[in-house]
N, C-alpha and C positions, 0 to 999 in steps of 0.2 A: 449847221452843216452848209457847206458851200458847193455849188454845182456849176456846170458849164452850160451857158445859155446861148448856144450858137454864135459864139464869138466873145462873150464876156463871162466873167466869173461873178456869180451872184448868190445870195442866200437861196437855198432851195425853195423856201416859202414864197419867194418873189418870182419864181419861174413858172410860166404858164404857156398853154397852147391855145391859139385862136379857135373859137368855137366853129368857125367856118373852115377849119383845116380839113383837107382831104383825108388826113390820117384818122380823124374822128368820124367824118361822114362816110368813109368807106373802109374803115378798119385796116388801113394800109400803112405799114411801116416795118422797119427792121429793128430788132431788139437784141441786146446781149446783156448777160448777167453773170457776175462772178464774185468770188469771195475775196475779201482783203483780210489777210492774217498777219499779225505782227507788222502791220504797216506796208505789206507787200501784196500785190495781186497774185493769187494762187494760180499758177500757169496762165498769167494774164496774156502772154504772147499768143497762146493758142486760142484764147477767147477772142482777141482782137483779129486774128487771122480768120476765125469763123465769122465774125461780124463783117469783115470785108467781103467774104464769100456771100453772105446773106445780101449785102448791098448789090452785088453783081447779079445774083439770081432774081432779085426783086426789081431790077432795073432802077436802082436809086443811086444818086451820087451826093456826096457832101463836100464842102469846101475845106475840110480839115483832115482828109484821109492821111496825109503825111505827118500829121501832128497828134494822132490818137494817143500814142505812147506818152508824149509830153503832157497832154491834157489830163490823162488818167493820173499821172504822177502829181500834177499840180492840184487836182481835186483832193487827192489823198493828203497832200501837204497842207493845203488851206483848211481842210476839215479836221486835221490832226487825228486821222483815223488810225487806230490800232487793229480793231476788228469790226468789220461791217460788210455790207455787200455793195457792189457798184452796178448801177443800171445805165445802159447806153441805149438811146433811141435815135433813129434816123427817121424823121417824119416829114413827108411831103405835104405842103400846105395848099398848093394851088394845082388846078387841073391843067394838064398840057395835052396837046393833040396826040403826040406819039413819042416813041423813043424813051430815053432815060430821063427820069424825073429828078429835079433838084429837091433835096431834103434838108431840113434843119437838124442840127445835132444837139442833143441834150445828154449830159453825163452828170449823174448825181449819186451820192451815197444813200443807202437805206438800211433799216434794220429789218430782220426777218425773225419770226418766232421759231424756236427750236422744236423739232419733232419730239414727242413724248418719249423719254428713255425706255419706257416699258415696251415700245414697239420694236426696239432693237433687241430687247431681252426675250420677248415672247413672239415677235413677228407681227407684221402689219397685214391688212386686208386690202385687196384691190377689187374694184367692180368693173366689169367689161361693158363696152358699148360699141356698136357697129358704127365706125366712123373712119374716114381717111382724110388726113390733113392735106390741104392744097399746098403744093411745093414744099414737101416736108423737109427737104434738104436745107431750107432757109429758116432761120429763127425769126419769126415775124411777131407782130403784136396781137395776132388773132388767137386769143385763148378762150373765146366765148364758150365753145362746146364743153370743154373740161370744167370750166368754172360753173356753168349751168348745172351739169350733172353732179358736181361735188356739192353744190349748195343744197341738193336734195337729200344728201346723206346725213343721217343723224348718229350713225355708229362711229365713235371716236377712233376705232381701229382702221377705218378706211383712210388710207394715205393718198390715194390717187385713183384716177380713172384710166383704164387700160383699153386702148383702141384695137379693133380687129376688123377684118374685111369679110367675115363669115367663114373663112378657111384658115387664115393665118393671123397671128398677132403681130402688131407693128411696134408700138411704143406707148408709154403712158403720156398723159397730158403734160407732164413736167419731168420726164425722165426716160431712161432706156431700160428695157427688160432683159434679164438673163435667166436662162433655164439650166438646171443641172440634172443630168440623167446619166446613170451608170458611171459616175465619176468625171464626166466630160461636160464642159460648159458650152452652151449655144446661145447666140444673140442674133436677132434679125439683122440681115445685111442690107436690105433695100427698103425704100419708102419710109425712112426714119431720119430724124435729125441726129447727126453724129455728135453725141454729147462729148464734152471734154473729159468728164469722169469716165464715161464709157471707154474712151480711148486709153485712159490710164489703166483701166482694168485689163484691157486686151494686151497692153504691154507687160503687165504684171504676171499674167497667167503662165506664159512659158518659163518665166523665172521661178515660178512655184512648182513647175513640173506638172501643170494641170492641162490636160488636153482641151482644146477649144476650137470652135469654128463659128464663122458668120454664115448663117443660112436661114431659110424659112423656118419659122417656128409655128407648127400647126396647133390648133386649139387642143387636139388630142394630146400632143406632146406637152403642152402647157399644163393641162389638168392632170396629166399622169407623171409630172416631173417629180424627182426626188427632193429638189430644192428650187426655189425661185427667189431672185432678189432684184431690186431696182437700184439704178445708179443715177445720181444727179448732183448738182452743186449744193443744194440744201439738204438732200437726204443722205448724201455720201453713198454708203452701201447699206441699203435697208432690206432686211430679210422679209419675205412675204410667206405667210403660212396659210392664207386662205384667199381664194379667188372666187368671187360670187358665193355660192353656197358649198363650194368644194374645198376640202382640206388638202393642203399640199404636203406630200411626204408624210412624215411623222407628226406634223402639226407643230413642230418646233423649228427654230432656225437651224439649218444644217451645218455640218462640219466645214464643208468647202466655203459656204457663204461666210461663216464666222472667220475663217482663215483669211479670206480676201478682205473682209472689213478690217481685220487686225492690221494687215500689211498696209492697206490704204491709209488708215489713221496714223500709222507710223510714218508713212511717206509725207503726209500732210504736216505732221509735227516737225519733221526734219527739213521741210522745204525751205 
């Protein structure tokens, strides 16, 4: 596999980050991640637009902003990728006094394990934790809380950690949450990373004639939902049938969730 090492194309195994890097010492950096399917980035233009927004929010700049599309295309070509995932990192290595920080750009392909098909058939489980991400509108490299809590889970049905502030739910550590109640879909509007898959779902819902809104999702609404699902690049549309020790709805993936997943997978296949 070939990656982009801040100006040069090199084998991924040869790319490294200095141990003195500010990105390592302060968990500071911008991140983007998307799927390559049939040799093409799945909605890559939306992911790169979000990456640029993350750079702006995090006060980072790279030397290759106008070349991102070409760099992605070249990494795919050099690595001869048909299906994989691509990671982009903008990592500041040196401390500056103030203002916008210069960051190095790294782009490289990676493989990701698939979620167990049984989770899509029977539904996954989420565990909740009290936590609010800093600058949630930016996709950053700080995944420590979610990773820490997931490492404590031994139940194979637990697919992710769900964050809340004690009153409302925000997002999972690696995805967006959707609640279905009385035939309508609700997803949190504020204090979340606006996922690309989330955006595609919101575009699909009116075409399917499904009522939907972006609004606060209380813990009571979450636990009392008829259906719950999570959206993300790797999970796609994942039904959730248990949150903590509470069963959601009938305890099986719901009709609306299954319909949305079916349409999304068709969209992905035809993209």
